[in-house]
C-alpha positions as a printed Julia matrix, in Angstrom:
105×3 Matrix{Float64}:
  -96.36  106.84  -28.35
  -92.91  106.78  -26.43
  -90.34  104.04  -27.68
  -90.27  101.26  -25.39
  -87.77   97.62  -25.71
  -88.95   94.18  -26.03
  -87.47   91.26  -24.03
  -88.37   88.07  -25.48
  -87.62   84.79  -23.24
  -89.68   81.94  -21.61
  -87.11   81.94  -18.36
  -84.68   84.51  -17.69
  -85.61   88.55  -17.37
  -83.39   90.87  -18.92
  -80.8    92.62  -17.2
  -80.8    96.79  -17.02
  -84.62   98.48  -16.86
  -87.34   99.62  -19.03
  -87.81   96.28  -20.65
  -90.81   94.45  -21.75
  -91.05   91.55  -21.45
  -92.86   88.63  -23.38
  -92.88   85.02  -22.84
  -94.06   83.58  -26.16
  -94.99   83.99  -29.79
  -98.26   84.81  -29.21
  -97.46   87.63  -26.54
  -94.72   88.77  -28.98
  -97.4    89.38  -31.49
  -99.95   90.95  -29.39
  -97.29   93.4   -28.14
  -96.53   94.85  -30.91
 -100.18   94.84  -32.37
 -100.96   96.86  -29.27
  -97.79   98.95  -28.59
  -96.52   99.55  -32.07
  -92.68   98.14  -33.5
  -90.33   99.05  -29.97
  -87.06  100.81  -30.81
  -85.45   97.51  -29.73
  -85.97   93.91  -29.45
  -83.46   91.11  -27.3
  -84.37   87.75  -28.72
  -83.96   83.98  -27.25
  -84.72   81.13  -29.62
  -85.74   78.47  -28.21
  -88.94   78.88  -26.09
  -89.72   76.01  -24.08
  -92.63   73.69  -24.32
  -96.73   73.81  -24.61
  -98.06   71.8   -21.82
 -101.55   72.34  -23.02
 -101.03   71.02  -26.46
  -98.1    68.68  -25.69
  -95.76   70.11  -28.19
  -92.65   72.87  -28.59
  -93.76   76.52  -28.67
  -92.77   78.95  -31.82
  -89.66   80.04  -31.45
  -87.56   83.76  -31.69
  -86.91   82.84  -35.0
  -90.77   82.21  -36.01
  -91.1    85.86  -34.09
  -88.23   87.27  -36.07
  -89.89   85.6   -39.16
  -93.35   87.19  -38.32
  -91.6    90.45  -38.23
  -90.53   89.9   -41.95
  -93.87   88.9   -42.58
  -95.55   91.91  -41.98
  -93.12   93.63  -43.17
  -91.64   95.45  -39.99
  -88.22   96.62  -39.74
  -86.34   96.38  -36.75
  -83.31   98.06  -36.47
  -81.52   97.61  -33.43
  -82.01   94.01  -32.45
  -79.76   91.19  -30.61
  -79.9    87.61  -29.89
  -79.06   86.45  -26.37
  -79.84   83.01  -26.98
  -77.81   79.9   -25.56
  -78.68   78.41  -29.07
  -75.82   79.1   -31.27
  -77.71   78.02  -34.63
  -81.0    79.5   -33.71
  -79.13   83.21  -32.29
  -77.79   82.89  -36.01
  -80.51   81.81  -38.1
  -82.51   85.11  -36.23
  -79.45   87.23  -36.46
  -79.37   86.43  -40.47
  -82.74   86.58  -41.12
  -83.1    90.47  -39.93
  -80.01   91.57  -41.34
  -80.63   90.48  -44.75
  -83.97   91.81  -44.49
  -82.72   95.16  -43.14
  -80.31   95.16  -45.97
  -83.21   94.17  -48.82
  -85.37   97.12  -47.15
  -82.33   99.94  -47.24
  -81.76   99.02  -50.87
  -85.39   99.66  -51.53
  -84.79  103.63  -50.74
């Protein structure tokens, strides 16, 4: 299957072409389960509010954590979040996981 790029954000749309946009944790997981691991992911941290359940939705960090928990290594990623703490948490998690996996090789 040809590679694709995944853009996780509840509001914004990506600059440039070729991105598959997902707006939530559930869409993120479903897309990867259906299409396989993308060649690149751009993460937002804050994914908004779930009006139906009156609670905060899962974050971009939860999406990154799902990748780690499922042993899915993504080497090409960036974080476009305006939340500096959340952005740093995503970066550290994925960078540390990547270092760990490379150390096992």
